[in-house]
Each structure stands twice: as C-alpha cells, then as structure tokens.
N, C-alpha and C positions, 0 to 999 in steps of 0.2 A: 730723444724719447727719455723721459725720466720716470723712474719707478720708485715710489715711496712706500716703505713698509714700516709699520709701527707695532711695537709690542706693548705699548702703554695700555693700562686698564687691565681688565680681567681676562681678555682673550687676545690672541694674536690675529692680526687682520691686515690685509693689504689695503691701505687707506686711500691712496690716490695713484692713478696713472695719468701723468701729465704729458702732453705732447705739444710742442711748438708748431705753429702752422707753416713755418718756413725754417729751413736750416740756418738761416742767418740769425734767427732769434735765439739759437742755442749758444752762440759765441758772442763775446764782447767785441768791441771795435766798431769799424764803420758798418753802418746798416743795422746796428743792434737797436731794437725798439725799446720803448719804455716798458720794462717788465711789469711795473706796478699797474700801469694802465691796461696791459695785456690781461693781467689776472682779474682786474676789475671787470673787464668785458666778459670774460669767462665763457664765451660761446664758441669762438673760432680759434683763438690763440692757444688756449689750454683746455684740455678735457680731463675731468677727474672722476674717479669712481671710488666709492666707499664700500669696502667689502666687510663691514663690521658683522653683518649677519649672514655672510656666505658660509654654507655648511661644509666647508672643506678646510683641512689644515693648510697653513701657509706653504708647507713643502710641496703641496700639489699645485698651489696657485703661483709658484715661482715661474712657471711656464708662461704666464701672462706677461711677464716683464721681459720680453724679448730674449728668452733663453738664459737669463741670469741663473747661475747654478748654486749660488750660496747666499743666504740671507742671515745677517746677524740678528739674533734675538734681543740685542741690547737696545736697539733704537731704529732709526729710519735708514734705509739703505738707498743710496743713490749711485747712478753710474758716474764715472770719473768726469765726464763732460758737465753733467748737471751739478756735481758736487761743487765745482768752481762757480757755477752760475748761482746756486743757492747761497754760497758764501758772500755774494755781493748783494743779496737781497736785504731789504730792511725788515724790521720786525712786523710791520703790517702785512707785507707780502707773504712772510712765512706763516703768519696767522691764517691767511687765506688758503694756503696750500696744506700745511700740516699743523693743526691746532695743538697737537701734543707738544710741539716745540715750545709753546708758550708756557707749558707746565714744567719746563726744565729738562725735557728729554733731549738727547743729542742725536744728530744724524750721522750716520756712518756711510762713507762712500765705499764702492766696491774695491777700491785699492787700499782700504783700511784707514783712511784719514777721517777724523771726526770733525764734525762741523757744529759749532755752538750757536745757539739761537740768541745769545745775549742775555739781557736781564729777563727775569721771570716776572711777567706783568699779566694779571688776569685779563681775559678777553672774553667777549660774548660768544666767540666761535668755539670756545672750550666747552660750552654747555650743550653741544649738539646731542640730542637724544638719540640713542641707538635703539632701533627697533629690530625685532626678529621676523617681522612679517613681510619685509621687502628686501630686495638686494641692495637698493640704494635709498638711504634716508631722504625724505622729501626735502629737507633743508639743504642738502647737498645737490640733489638733482635739479632743483629749481635754478641754481646758480651756475652749475657746471654740467655740460652734456657728458654722459658716460662714454659714448663712442660716436665720433663724427662720421658722417657719410663721406664717401670718396669725392663727391662733388664739392664738398666744403673745404677741402684742403688742396694745397698746391700739388703740382705733378711731382715735385721733389719729395714730398712727404707721403705720396700714395703707397709707395712700396713699404715704407715703415708701418703705415696704417694697415696694410694688407697682412703683414706678419703679425701685427698686434691682434687683429681679428682672428687669425688662425690660432694663435696661442690661447685666445679666449675660448675658442671652440674645442679645445682639448679636454675640457672638463666634461665628465660623463655624469648624467643625472639618472636617478632611479625612477623609472616610469611605472613601477608596480603600483604606486599610489598616485593617482592623477591629481590629487590636491596637494602634493608635496612640491614645494619650490616652483610655483607657476610663473612667477616673475622672472626668475633666473632662466627657466626653460624658454620663455618668450624672448628674452634678450639674446640667448644663443641662437635661436631660430632666426631672428632678425639679422644677426651677424652673418649667418650662413647665406641668407638671401643677398646681402650686400656683396659677399665674396663671389657668389655666382654671377651677379650682374657685372662685377669688375672683370672677372675672367672672360665672360662672354663678350665684353667690349673689346678685349684684345688691344688695349691702348699701347702697351710696351712689352718688351721681351722679359720673361721671368729670369731673375738672377738666381744664382745657386742657393743663396740663403732663402729666397722665396720657395724654391722647389723643395729644399730640405724641410722647411716648416710645414709645407703642404703635405708632404708624405708623412710627417710626424702626426699631423692632425688626422689624416686618413687612417693611419694605424691605430690611433688611440680610440677612434669612434667605431671602426668597422671590425677589426680583428678581435675576436672574442671566442670563448669556448661555448658551444651550444650545450644546453642541459641534456642530461641522459634521456634517451628515448624510452619511455615507459609504455608506449602504445603497442598494439599488436604488430607482429613482425610482417604478416602478409595480409593484404586486404581480403575481403570476402570473395571477390571475383578478380580474375586476372586483369580486367580492364577497369576495375572499380578503384577510384582513388579515395584515400582517406580524407576526412574533413581537414582542410589546412589550418595550421596554427599561425596566427598573425603576430608579428613582432610589436610589442607595446611601445617601443621607442621609434616607431616608423616615422613619426612626424619630424624627427631629427635625422634619422638614417636616410630617408628619401632625399633630403637636401644635401647630405654628405655625398651620396651616390651621384646626384646631379652635378655637384661641384667636381667630383672626380672625373666624370664623363667629359665635362667641358674642359677640364684641366688637360686631359689626355688629348682631346681633339684640337686644343688651341694651337694656333701657329706660333704663339709666344713661347711655347715649350720647345727648348732645344734638345734634340734627342741625345746628343753627345753628353750633355750634362744630366738630362733626366734619367738615362739608363743607370747612373750611379746610385740613384735613390729608388727608382722602380726596378729593383734588382730581383735576383732569384728568390730571395727570402720574401720579398713583398709579393711576388707573383704566386708563390707557393701558398702563402696564407690566404691570398685572394681566392685561389681555386678551392681551398677548403671551405670557403663560405658557400659554395654551391650546394652544400648539404643542408642549408637552411630550410626550414619547413614553411617559411613565408614565400609564396609564389611571386609576390611583388619584388622581394629582394633578389630572387633568382633571375627575374627579367632584367633588372638593372645590371646585375653581374654579367649577364649574357652580352649586353651591349658593350660594357667596359672591356671585357675580355677580347671581344672582336676588334676594338680600337687598339688595345695594347698589341695584339698579334699583328695588326697592320702597320703600326708605327715603329715598334721596337723589333726590327728584323733579327737582331742578335739574339733575342730571347725565344725565337720560334721553336728551335729544337728542344729547348727546355720545357716549353709549354706542352708540346706534343708528348714528351716523355712523362710528364706529371699526369696529364689527362689519361694516357694509356695505363698508368699505374692505378688510377682511380677506377677505371673500367675493369682491370684485372681483379682488384679487390672485390668489386661489386659482383662479378660473374662467378668467381671461383671461391669466394670466402663468405661474404655477408649477404648477398642478394638484397641489400638494403641501401639505397641512396636516393636523396630527394632531387638531385640535379642532373640525372642522366639525360633527360630530354633536352634540357637547355645546353648541356655540353655537346650533344650530338647536333643540335641546331647550329651552334657555332662552327663545328667541324664540317657541316654540310657546305658552308661558305668557304672554309679552308680548302676542302677537297676540290671544289670547283676552280680554285686558283692554282692547283698543282701544275707544274710545267711538265711537258711531254718530252721524251718518254718518262714514265713514272720511275722514281727512285725505288730501290729495293726496300728501303725503310717504309715508304708509303704502301707498298704491296704487303709487307708484313703487318702493317697496321690493319689492313683489310682482313687478312687471314687469321691473325691472332686476337684481334679485338672486336671488329665489327661483326663478323660471322658468329663467334661464340656468344655475342649479346642476344642471340635468339634463344639461348638456353633458359634464363630465369623465368619464373612464373609470372612476374609483373611486366611481361613484354608489352602488354597493351598500353602502358603508360607512355612509352617512348617509341612505339612501333612506327609511327608515321615518320619521325625524324630519322630513324635507322634505315627505313626503306629509301629515303631520299639520298642518304650517304651512299648506299649501295648502287643506286642508279647513276649517281655522279661518277663512281668508279667505272662503271660499264661504258658510260658515254665517253669517258676519257680514253679508256683502253678496252675495246670490245673483247679482246682475248680473255679478259677476266670473267666473262659471263659464265663460262664453264665451272670455274672455281666457286662462283657465287651460288649457282644452281646446285652443285654438288654439296656445298656447305648447308644449304637449306634442307636438302634431302637427308643429310646426316643428322641434323637436329630436328627433324620433323616430329611433331608430337604424336604419340599414339593414343594416349588416354585423356588428353586435354583437348576437347572439342573447340573451345573458344580460341585457343592458340592455333588450331588447325585451320580455322576460318581465316585468321590473319595471315597464315602462311600461304593459303590459296590466293588471297588478294595480292600479296607481295609477289608471288610467282607470276601472276598475270601481268603486273607492271614490268617485271624483269623481262618476260618473254616478248613484250611489245617493243623493246629497244634492243633485243638481241638478234643478231643476224643468224641465218639458217645454218651456216657452217659451224658456228659454235654450239648451236642447239642440238645438232645431230650427234655431237660427242656424248651427250647424256640423254638422248631421246628415250631409250628403253626404260631406264629407271624412273624418269620423269613421268611418263604416261602409265607406268605400272602403279605409281603412287596416285595419280589422278583417278585411275580405274578403281583403286581401293576406296578412295573417298566417295565415289559415285555410289557404292554399295552401303555406305554408312547409314545406320538407322538412328543416328543421333537426333534428338529433338530437344526443344527448350520450352518449358511451361511458362506462359505469360498470363497473369491474372487480368481479367477485364475490370470493368467499372464496379464500384461497390454496390450498385443497384442490383445487377443480375448475378454477380459473383461467378461469371463464366471463366473457364480456363481454356486458353488457346494453345495448341501444340504447334510450334513453328519448327520446321526442319531446317537445319542450318548447313551442315557439312555437305550432304548430297546436293542440296539446292545450289550451294556456292560452286561446287565442282562442275555442275551442269551449266551454270552461267559461264564458267571459264571456257567451256567448249563452244559456247556461242560467240566468243570473241572473234572478231574478223581476222586478227593476226594468227590466232590458234587454228582457226578453220583453214586458213591458207597453208599453215605449217602441216596440218593433218592431211590436206589434199596432196601435197607434194611428197609426203612420206606415208601414204596410206597403206602401203604394203607392210609397214612395221606397226603403225598405230592402230589400224582397224582390228587386227586380231587381239589386241589388248583391251580395247573398249567394248567390243561386242558382248563378251560374256557378262560384263557388269551391267550393260544396258538390258540384256535379256533377263537377267536375274531381277532387276528392278521391276520390269514389266510383269513378271510372274508373281512376285512375292512382296513388293514394297506396299506398305499400308497407306502412304500419304498421297492424296490426289494431285497436288501441285507437282510433286516429284515425278509421278507417273506421267503427267502431261509433258513436262520438260524432257523426260526420258524418250518419249515417243517422238518428240520434235527432233532430238539429236539423232535417233535411229533413222528417221526419214531423211535427214541431211546426209548421213553417211551412205544410205541407199542410193540417193541421187548422185552422190559423188562418184561412185563406181559400183553399179549394180551387180556385175559378175563377181567382183571381189567380195561384196557383201554376202551374196549367196554362198560363196565358197566358205567364208568364215562362219556363216550361220550353220552350214552342213557340218563343219568341223566341230562347232559347239554342240550340235545335237549328238554327234558321234561321241564326243567327250562325256556328255551328260549320260548317254546310254551306258558307256563303259563304267562310269562312276556308279550308276545304279546297279549294274551287274556286280560290281565289286562289293557294294554294300550288301546286296542280297546274298552273295557268297559268304560274306563275313557273318551275316545273321544265321545262315544255315549251319555254319560251322559251330557257332556258340550253342545253337539249339541241340545239335548232336552231342556235344560235350555235356550239356545239362542232362539229356536223356540217359546217357551212359552212366553218369554219376548217380542217377536215381536208381536204376536197375542193377547196377554192379557196385555194391558197397566196397569200400576200401578194405582189402584183405592183406595187404603187405604189412608185415610186422614192423612197427616203428622202433627204432633203438631207444632204450631207456636212458633217461638222463641220470647219470651217476655222478655223485659229488666226490671229487678226488680227495683222498685222505691227506691230511696235513701232517707232514713228517716234521718232527722237531729238528731244528738246525744242528743240534749236537749229534743226533743219531745219523742224520744225512751226512755229516762230516766223517763219522766213523766208518760208515759203510762205503 
C-alpha cells in the first residue's frame, strides 16, 4: 500500500492512495508486472483518491494511510517499500500518480530518503482542476477507482484493504447541516457497508492489526460526550416518557454499531487477542453510551453488551461492577439516566445464566441494587425489566422471595398512587412463583398492606371525547388490590392461612361496602366477601362479630371524647379564668463593669 501526500499548491492534501492488487506487484523481481501498464489500466491494479477538497487537515487524514504517524510537509510521503518502487518508475508513470512531481516537487519516503522526479516537463495532468464541491475531482475518479470492493482484489490484499477502509471511516462528519459534504458522507457510508459484508462473510481470521484498527475506528465514531441535558428533570407522570431525541448522525452510527455487533459475534475474532483491545477502558466508555437519548442507539448497545458479556468471560466481573455503579448513581444521586431499562434487560439474561448456588456477590446485587431501584419516581420506565430480574432471582433460589417481598414493603409508596399500582402488579407476579413456606415468613405485613390498599379512595380523571367533554373517574388502587385477591394462587394461599388473613381483610371489605363511593369497587368487594364467606363461614362470622365489637368500642370511645370536650367548653364559658397570670418582666441589663465590681 502506497500513500502519497502533497503540499504543492495552496493547500495540503492527501492526493493519492494507491494499492497494488497483489503483493507481488509491490516488489521487483520475478513476477513483477509492468507498472506502466498497471497504471494505465487504473481500475484493478491501482486505486487513487484525490483529497484536494476534503475539509480536514492532513494531520487528521494520516490515519487513512495505514497508520503512518508523520507526514513531511515538504513533498510526497511514501512508505519505504513504495519509495523504491517509485524510484524505478518513468516520468509518464509518475505523472499518472502524482502530477505535482512534474512541477519539480520531490517525494519523501517515510525513512527520510528523497526521490526525484527527473526533468521538469509540463504535462496535461498538471492542469487538473480542483473543485470544492466533491471529494473526488471527476478527472481523477473517471480513471482511478477511489476504493475497490473486496471481491475485486486478491485474498492476499483483502486484509490491507480492510484496514484501509477502517482508517477511511475514522473521519467524523458534521451532520448538523445535511447539505454539508454529502459526497464524503456517502463514501464513508459505502465503506462501512463493505466492511459489514466482509466481516459477515467470515472468510479469514482477524489479525491483530485488523483488530486494533477496528477498535480504533469504533472508538473514533462511537465514544463521544453527550450535550448537557437542558430538559426537565422529571417527566409529568411516573410512567410518562419524554419525547426522545434522535441522533442526527444515525445514518453512520447505525452502520458502525452493526459492524461492531458482527465483529464481536464473528468466529474470526480470537478472544485471546481481542481482549487486549476490547479492554476495560473500551467497555467503560461503551457503557457510558447507554445514557444516549436516542432509543435506537440504546437498542444497539444492548445487543452489543450482551455479546461482549458472553464472549469475553474475563471482563464479566468488571461489567457487573460498572453497571452496579451506574445504578447506584441513578438511585442515590441523580435519578436521571436514559438506559436503565436496557441495562436491566441485559442483566435479566445474565441473571438467568447464574450458576447455583448463587454467589454472595450476586445476592448483594439483588439487595443493594435491584430492590432499591423501586425508589425513584421514574419507576414506570423500567418496571417491567426490573420485575423480570427479580423473578429470575426467585426462580433460581426460592429462599430469596422473603427478601424481595420485604424489600417491596419497605419501599412501598404511600403518596404515589401510580407506583402503588405497579407494586401491586409486581407483588402478584412474585407471589405466583413463591412457595408457601417463604410466603408465611412475611404473611402478616403483606396482607396488612393489601388491606390498606383495598380501602384506598384514589381515582384518576380521564377526559372523554371532545364532542361530549365527559370526565370519567377510574378507581385504580382499590380495584387493583381486589383483583389481586381474585388471583387463584392468592386465593389458595388465603384458604390455607385463613386464620391469619381473614381478620386482616374483613375490616377493609366491610368499610368499603359501607362507605366507598365507586360502584365497580363495591361489586368487587362484595364478590371477595362472598368468596371468604364460602371459604369458612364460621370463621367469617367470628371475624365479622369481632369487627362489629371493635366498631362499637370505637364509637363509644369517640362519643366519650366528644362529651369530654363539650364539658371542657361549657366549663370555660361559665367559669372565666381567675388565676392571676405572672407579669412578664424585662430583666435589667447590668453594665459589665458594674457586674465585675459587684
């Protein structure tokens, strides 16, 4: 691969990237083809690119030249192999490759040797008109292809072409203006598509240089700082998501993510070599991208993180530690992160793969991370994924059900009705997979909370159509709690523990029947009361008598309290206050000198 750089003219530019179609063409000796004929063909043996109008300084473009780290501004820079090749070329061939040499400019190899072009003779190639409207001047593109396809080169050159395309894709474009550099953007997009097809084919194993160049390209395109968040900190409702912001450069980012996913999945990637470049720093910056406001980017990151976790086993503890820190910061500091749902979805699969018995580290993740995630107000955004993670833990180790139920009761919302409904739904799913032995350990506080929810008067206003402007009042908490009691598993649990559960539920049911204003809640309450009565009639009557007795005692206590206050008020009216009140006397301020003498 030869890289030619020229500083002739008014601007520095990378004039040509030339590549031989076979490694034999790079060296003289047996098998060396006619160089002049190869250049005249221009399609398959050499490919050239003119970067006259490319809007980046040459220091950024040096990555295109296979990682060359230094370019001399005095002339054309060649690698050491091609420096010897160009020295053997005639004037006509040099005119075809680097017209500036015909104007007397010298070429400089990477090892510092200068190559002269011979006599300065005017040539028609020196009058190539440089335009600023396209990345490749038409006079160059028509004769030399800018980038060959993988199918047009030999197998020996495919790896070099792969690295060349990767270096080409390291350039980042500004997508704030869609009319800026459309040709350059399209060329990069096509290069990314070619790379995806090559990786997907899996024709050969990736070398270390290919892996290094790939990770460099991924880092250049993906790892970036997000703009400061100027939007409101909390959405209007706990389950309401803000309007997502879409990444303007998604046309390129999507292809880069697809390439990264196929690169990680490919059997051509050797884990022993790949882990040196997909290291802790790479993974840390990748996890920080989950805070992107573009949901499409978070979906791609979710799939990539899952593949990295499965392929690079050595990085698994580090990934769990970093994700735990993200959750800690979200719960206890900011309560603001865009990728909590996606991270929990990945960890749902991770938890399902935990080996038994569970390690203490995994149990600590449940107690210190997953259960406190019920605390933030934005629980509705990731509640489904969080519930799945908890159920996976209980299915793995049923003894953890008591800790999960106790944790939910600890973080149970008191003033947030929407979160209360989510907690009831989650509790129902947990009870369905929990055995009776574990449930009995927290039976009393659990059904005390359910009874409290049955008595809830919460409702939600829902506006009807614009034609009638009707307002519907939908009761949420009490209705959801009564539906929970109609669950077959909960009914079976209540039947076997009716001596404990029925005295807790009956007062709430009776209070609803006597005072609740909502008709659907009244109907559900009567159905549950009938079910409990059929379950054990004698116990139900005993509980009902106890409730009546408690109500009577409470009424008597209220009446006694009322009479006491009436007697005090009457006494205060007919017997005015005669006790002399002490007068408020302001103490005399003694000067400090007098106080000291006394």
